[in-house]
C-alpha positions in Angstrom: -35.9 16.8 42.5 -38.4 15.7 39.9 -41.6 17.6 39.2 -43.4 14.5 40.1 -42.0 14.0 43.6 -44.6 16.0 45.6 -47.7 15.9 43.3 -51.1 15.7 45.0 -54.4 14.9 43.4 -56.9 17.3 44.9 -60.0 15.2 43.8 -58.5 12.0 45.1 -61.3 9.5 45.5 -60.2 6.0 44.5 -63.4 4.3 45.6 -66.0 6.6 44.0 -64.7 6.0 40.5 -64.1 2.5 39.2 -62.6 1.6 35.9 -65.9 2.3 34.2 -66.6 5.5 36.2 -63.5 7.1 34.7 -65.0 7.4 31.2 -68.3 8.9 32.6 -66.3 11.4 34.7 -64.0 12.7 32.0 -66.1 12.2 28.9 -63.9 9.5 27.4 -61.5 11.6 25.3 -60.7 10.1 21.9 -57.3 11.6 21.0 -53.9 11.4 22.6 -53.7 15.2 23.0 -57.1 15.4 24.7 -56.0 12.6 27.0 -52.7 14.2 27.7 -54.3 17.6 28.5 -56.6 15.8 31.0 -53.6 14.1 32.6 -51.9 17.5 33.0 -55.0 19.0 34.4 -55.3 16.2 37.0 -51.7 16.8 37.9 -52.2 20.5 38.1 -49.5 21.3 35.6 -49.2 24.9 34.5 -48.2 24.2 30.9 -46.3 26.9 29.0 -47.2 27.6 25.4 -44.4 25.5 23.8 -45.4 22.4 25.9 -49.0 22.8 24.9 -47.8 22.9 21.3 -45.9 19.7 21.8 -48.9 17.9 23.2 -51.0 18.9 20.2 -48.3 17.2 18.1 -49.2 13.9 19.8 -52.1 13.6 17.3 -50.0 14.3 14.2 -49.7 11.3 11.8 -46.0 10.6 12.4 -44.6 7.1 12.9 -40.9 8.2 13.2 -40.2 11.6 14.8 -37.0 13.3 16.0 -37.9 16.1 18.5 -35.0 18.2 19.5 -35.5 20.8 22.2 -33.2 23.0 24.4 -32.0 21.6 27.7 -34.2 22.2 30.7 -37.3 23.0 28.7 -39.4 20.1 29.9 -39.0 17.8 26.9 -38.7 14.6 29.0 -41.7 15.6 31.1 -44.0 16.0 28.1 -42.6 13.7 25.4 -41.7 10.8 27.6 -43.8 10.9 30.8 -47.0 12.5 29.7 -47.0 11.0 26.2 -46.4 7.5 27.6 -49.3 7.9 30.1 -51.7 9.2 27.4 -50.7 6.3 25.2 -51.4 3.8 27.9 -54.7 5.3 28.8 -55.9 5.0 25.2 -54.2 1.6 24.6 -54.4 -0.3 27.9 -52.5 -3.3 26.4 -49.7 -1.3 24.9 -46.1 -2.2 25.2 -43.7 0.8 25.6 -39.9 0.9 25.7 -38.1 3.9 27.2 -34.4 4.2 26.3 -31.9 6.7 27.8 -28.1 7.1 27.9 -27.8 4.6 30.8 -30.1 2.1 32.3 -30.0 4.2 35.5 -31.3 7.3 33.7 -33.9 5.2 31.9 -35.0 3.7 35.2 -35.4 7.2 36.6 -37.8 8.1 33.8 -39.7 4.9 34.4 -40.1 5.9 38.1 -41.6 9.2 37.0 -44.1 7.4 34.7 -45.0 5.1 37.7 -45.5 8.1 39.9 -48.0 9.6 37.5 -49.8 6.2 37.1 -50.2 5.9 40.9 -51.6 9.5 41.2 -54.0 9.1 38.3 -55.2 5.8 39.7 -55.8 7.5 43.0 -57.9 10.0 41.1 -59.9 7.2 39.5 -58.5 8.0 36.1 -56.1 5.2 35.3 -55.7 1.4 36.0 -53.8 0.4 39.1 -50.1 -0.4 39.0 -49.9 -4.1 39.5 -46.1 -4.6 39.6 -42.9 -2.7 39.2 -39.1 -3.4 39.1 -36.1 -1.2 38.3 -36.6 -1.8 34.6 -40.3 -2.5 34.0 -43.8 -1.9 35.2 -47.2 -3.5 34.5 -50.7 -2.1 34.8 -53.8 -4.0 35.8 -55.7 -5.2 32.8 -52.6 -5.6 30.6 -53.2 -8.8 28.7 -49.8 -8.9 27.1 -47.1 -11.2 28.2 -44.7 -8.3 28.2 -44.7 -5.3 30.7 -46.6 -2.2 30.0 -43.4 -0.1 30.1 -39.8 -1.3 30.0 -36.6 0.6 30.0 -33.0 0.2 28.8 -29.8 2.1 28.4 -28.0 2.7 25.1 -26.0 -0.3 24.0 -28.0 -2.4 26.4 -29.1 -5.9 25.5 -32.4 -5.9 23.7 -33.6 -9.4 23.0 -37.1 -10.6 22.2 -40.3 -8.6 22.5 -41.8 -6.0 20.2 -43.2 -2.6 21.2 -46.1 -0.3 20.2 -44.2 2.8 21.2 -40.4 3.3 21.6 -39.1 6.5 23.1 -35.4 7.4 23.0 -34.9 10.2 25.5 -31.5 11.9 25.6 -29.6 8.8 24.4 -26.5 10.9 23.4 -23.9 12.6 25.5 -20.3 13.7 25.1 -18.8 10.3 25.7 -20.8 8.4 23.1 -20.5 11.1 20.4 -16.9 12.2 21.0 -15.1 9.8 18.6 -16.1 8.2 15.2 -15.9 4.8 16.9 -18.2 5.8 19.7 -20.7 7.3 17.3 -20.6 4.2 15.1 -21.3 1.9 18.1 -24.4 3.9 18.9 -25.6 3.8 15.3 -25.0 0.1 15.0 -27.0 -0.5 18.2 -29.8 1.8 17.1 -30.2 0.3 13.6 -29.2 -3.3 14.4 -30.9 -3.8 17.8 -33.4 -1.2 18.6 -35.1 -0.8 15.3 -35.5 -4.6 15.0 -38.0 -4.4 17.9 -40.4 -2.3 15.8 -43.6 -3.7 14.3 -45.0 -2.0 11.2 -47.4 0.1 13.3 -44.8 1.0 16.0 -44.4 4.7 16.8 -40.7 5.6 17.3 -39.8 8.9 19.0 -36.3 10.3 19.5 -36.1 13.2 22.0 -32.9 15.0 22.7 -30.5 17.9 22.3 -27.7 18.0 19.7 -24.2 16.9 20.8 -22.0 16.7 17.7 -22.1 17.6 13.9 -22.0 13.9 13.1 -24.3 12.6 15.8 -27.2 10.2 15.4 -29.8 13.0 15.7 -28.3 14.9 12.8 -28.1 11.8 10.6 -31.8 11.0 11.3 -32.7 14.6 10.4 -31.2 14.0 6.9 -33.3 10.9 6.4 -36.6 11.6 4.7 -38.2 8.7 6.5 -38.1 10.7 9.8 -40.1 13.8 10.7 -37.5 16.2 12.2 -38.2 19.1 14.5 -35.5 21.2 16.1 -36.2 24.2 18.5 -34.1 26.9 20.0 -34.3 28.6 23.4 -33.6 32.0 21.8 -35.8 32.3 18.8 -34.8 35.9 18.0 -31.7 37.6 19.5 -31.5 41.3 20.5 -30.0 43.2 17.6 -26.9 44.3 19.4 -26.0 40.7 20.3 -26.7 39.6 16.7 -24.3 42.2 15.4 -21.5 41.3 18.0 -21.8 37.6 17.4 -21.7 37.9 13.6 -18.4 39.9 13.9 -17.0 37.5 16.5 -16.7 40.2 19.1 -17.0 39.6 22.9 -20.5 40.3 24.4 -19.3 40.8 28.0 -19.6 44.6 27.6 -23.4 44.3 27.4 -23.6 43.0 31.0 -23.6 44.9 34.3 -22.6 43.0 37.4 -22.6 43.8 41.1 -19.7 43.4 43.4 -20.6 39.8 44.2 -21.2 38.8 40.6 -24.9 39.3 40.7 -26.5 40.3 37.4 -27.7 43.9 37.6 -28.8 44.3 34.0 -28.2 43.5 30.3 -28.1 46.0 27.5 -30.5 44.8 24.8 -31.6 46.6 21.6 -34.4 45.8 19.2 -36.9 43.0 19.6 -36.3 39.5 20.9 -38.2 36.2 21.4 -37.6 33.2 23.6 -39.2 29.7 23.7 -40.1 29.8 27.5 -40.3 33.4 28.7 -41.5 32.6 32.3 -38.7 30.1 33.1 -35.9 31.1 30.6 -36.2 34.9 30.0 -33.9 36.6 27.7 -31.6 38.0 30.4 -31.1 34.6 32.0 -30.3 33.0 28.6 -27.9 35.8 27.6 -26.1 35.3 31.0 -26.0 31.5 30.3 -24.4 32.3 26.9 -21.8 34.5 28.6 -20.9 31.9 31.2 -20.8 28.8 29.0 -19.5 30.3 25.7 -20.8 30.2 22.2 -20.0 26.6 21.3 -21.6 25.1 24.4 -24.6 27.5 24.5 -25.4 27.0 20.8 -25.3 23.2 21.3 -27.2 22.9 24.6 -29.8 25.7 24.2 -30.0 26.3 20.4 -29.5 22.8 19.0 -26.8 24.3 16.8 -23.5 22.3 16.5 -22.1 24.2 13.5 -19.5 26.0 15.7 -17.9 22.6 16.3 -17.1 22.3 12.6 -14.7 25.2 12.8 -12.4 26.7 15.4 -13.5 27.0 19.0 -11.1 29.9 20.0 -10.8 33.2 18.1 -7.6 35.2 17.7 -9.4 38.4 18.6 -10.1 37.0 22.1 -6.4 36.7 23.0 -5.1 39.3 25.4 -1.4 39.6 26.1 0.6 40.9 29.0 4.2 42.4 29.1 4.8 42.1 32.8 3.2 39.8 35.4 1.5 41.2 38.4 3.4 41.0 41.7 3.9 37.3 42.6 2.3 37.8 46.0 -1.0 38.8 44.3 -1.3 35.5 42.4 -2.4 32.1 43.4 -0.1 29.8 41.3 -0.8 26.3 40.1 1.1 23.9 37.9 -0.3 20.9 35.9 1.3 18.2 33.8 0.0 16.3 30.8 2.4 13.3 30.8 3.5 11.4 27.7 3.9 7.6 27.6 6.4 7.6 24.7 9.6 9.5 23.7 9.0 8.8 20.0 8.7 11.6 17.5 5.1 12.0 16.4 3.6 10.8 19.7 1.9 13.0 22.2 4.1 15.6 23.9 4.9 15.9 27.6 3.4 19.3 28.5 3.6 21.3 31.7 1.7 24.6 32.3 1.9 27.1 35.2 -0.8 29.7 35.7 -1.4 32.5 38.2 -4.9 33.7 39.2 -5.4 37.2 40.7 -8.2 38.3 43.1 -10.4 39.4 40.1 -10.3 35.9 38.6 -8.0 36.8 35.7 -5.8 33.9 34.7 -2.2 34.5 33.7 -0.3 31.9 31.7 3.1 32.1 33.4 5.0 29.2 31.8 4.4 26.4 29.4 6.8 23.7 28.1 6.5 20.6 26.0 8.9 17.9 24.8 9.4 14.2 24.1 10.8 13.2 27.5 11.3 9.9 29.2 10.1 9.1 32.8 13.2 10.6 34.5 13.2 13.7 32.4 9.5 14.4 33.0 10.1 14.0 36.7 13.1 16.4 36.6 11.1 19.0 34.6 8.3 18.9 37.1 10.7 19.2 40.0 12.6 22.1 38.4 9.3 24.0 37.6 8.0 23.5 41.2 11.2 24.8 42.7 11.2 27.9 40.5 7.5 28.8 40.5 6.6 27.5 43.9 2.9 26.6 43.0 0.4 25.9 45.7 -0.4 22.6 44.0 1.0 20.4 41.2 -1.7 18.5 39.4 -1.1 15.4 37.3 -3.8 13.4 35.4 -4.5 10.2 37.3 -4.4 7.5 34.7 -2.7 4.1 35.1 0.6 4.7 33.3 1.1 8.1 35.1 0.5 6.8 38.6 4.1 5.8 39.1 5.2 9.4 38.5 2.6 10.8 40.8 3.9 8.5 43.6 7.5 9.3 42.8 6.9 13.1 42.9 4.7 13.0 46.0 7.7 11.7 47.9 10.3 14.0 46.5 8.7 17.5 46.3 7.9 20.1 48.8 4.8 21.1 46.8 1.7 19.0 47.3 0.9 16.7 44.3 -2.8 16.3 43.5 -4.0 13.6 41.1 -6.5 14.9 38.7 -9.3 12.6 37.6 -10.9 13.8 34.4 -14.7 14.0 34.6 -15.2 14.5 30.8 -13.4 13.7 27.6 -10.4 15.9 26.8 -12.0 17.8 23.9 -15.1 18.6 26.0 -12.9 19.9 28.8 -10.9 22.1 26.5 -14.0 23.4 24.8 -15.3 24.4 28.3 -12.4 27.0 28.4 -14.0 29.0 25.6 -16.0 31.4 27.9 -12.8 32.3 29.8 -11.1 33.5 26.6 -14.1 35.1 25.1 -14.8 37.1 28.3 -11.2 38.3 28.5 -10.3 36.4 31.7 -7.1 34.9 30.3 -3.7 36.6 29.6 -0.8 35.1 27.7 2.7 36.4 27.0 3.9 37.1 23.5 6.5 34.3 23.9 3.8 31.6 24.2 3.6 31.1 20.5 3.2 27.3 20.6 0.4 27.5 23.1 -1.4 30.1 21.0 -1.0 27.9 17.9 -2.5 24.8 19.7 -5.3 26.9 21.0 -6.3 28.5 17.6 -6.0 25.2 15.7 -8.1 23.3 18.2 -9.9 20.9 17.5 -8.3 20.2 14.1 -4.7 20.7 15.1 -2.1 18.0 15.3 -1.5 18.5 19.0 -3.4 19.8 22.0 -1.1 18.8 24.9 -0.3 22.3 26.2 -4.0 23.4 26.2 -4.9 20.2 27.9 -2.4 20.9 30.6 -3.7 24.5 30.8 -7.2 23.1 31.3 -6.0 21.0 34.2 -4.2 23.9 35.8 -7.3 26.0 35.6 -9.3 23.1 37.0 -6.8 22.9 39.8 -7.2 26.6 40.5 -11.0 26.2 40.7 -10.6 23.4 43.3 -7.5 24.9 44.9 -6.5 25.6 48.5 -6.5 29.4 48.1 -9.8 31.1 49.3 -8.8 34.2 47.3 -10.9 33.6 44.2 -13.6 31.5 42.6 -13.3 31.8 38.9 -16.8 30.5 38.2 -18.3 33.1 40.7 -16.4 35.9 39.0 -17.8 34.8 35.6 
């Protein structure tokens, strides 16, 4: 739910204050920051210190600014919604463009701006909203042929029109930064389409959180024509965490959990500092770091993507077993990463079987790979299921693999579950990092090829076995056994 959904204006009196009465009532503020603070006061926002600092930056003499902030710290509320509203109040004829990853997300931001406009009009502090569609809104008194605020998604068609303020809010995600081609498409659209809508006096604001070492945000930050600000959720780490992270050691030993996974306490030494203490205290952020792993936490909460330049998984995180626990104590799952070609040099067919115990520990039971044709892949899957008797066999549901899914579904005693990836492969594999870092995975000494793929990721030649491992773990999380919830244990 948006913070704007249930707002009320306590001094609502639309008839007592006309357009002219607004200035008399509020003293006609002259700066964007004063106007924005008045808007927040009218909406009864309790602004934390970092958001007050952001609002004060509205008055800085920047024309092109990159503002990077941690996820879930209110950057869209302040930099898109409140900034747009203050800009319109001081410039009634202004034309604003809001851009986000998709048109749907941009439209959601537009709805929030509309909601604030309506509530401020009810308070006699803003012009009335005269019209609104899914992609634009217009205020009374706007003498421009173009809407007061328009919205668009990245790579969307932008023809005609020029704007006084352009806000790019979270325009990057895993999908449009994953490959060089995807990043190039975004950059071509940004420079070739979006920037061509700027007038000499247009203010251009890019708000977001880092996604990749070579993403658009990073490149803008290296361009001296842009003012570049990047903030972190944890400004200063506790000294014991700093020491452990620098040595690449697990931090799970600093946490104390109850029987149901509830956090009882975190061992912290020295002094620490966070950006938003009331909402994101140090214990909650450290728990987030434990659950998501270093790479994801550094990216989403610290705006630090340097970990993506090196290896994601460390050798010191690997734990080995000599003997498996009793088969009856494990929930077993098998997953296949099928190959479309038998040619040498192409991707491998890979199949992985895992067992999960009641504590959420994942045992890599078996893993194979090879350049197999259709019939050999089907035979390997059948043999594995007959031997390991998994609860489910998962196969990635893509077009060229669907025939094998249908074939196996009719010829196996084990249920076959199609797996539809919800994220790019590299992102899914990276999400395994906290499992290894927290000691939740066990491998056998004979799994040398799997270990090599893991330690060489993302720069290795192949990642087929760890992709199949991710699918098997995903299958276990969704599986039929009520015995364990891996995410709850973490």
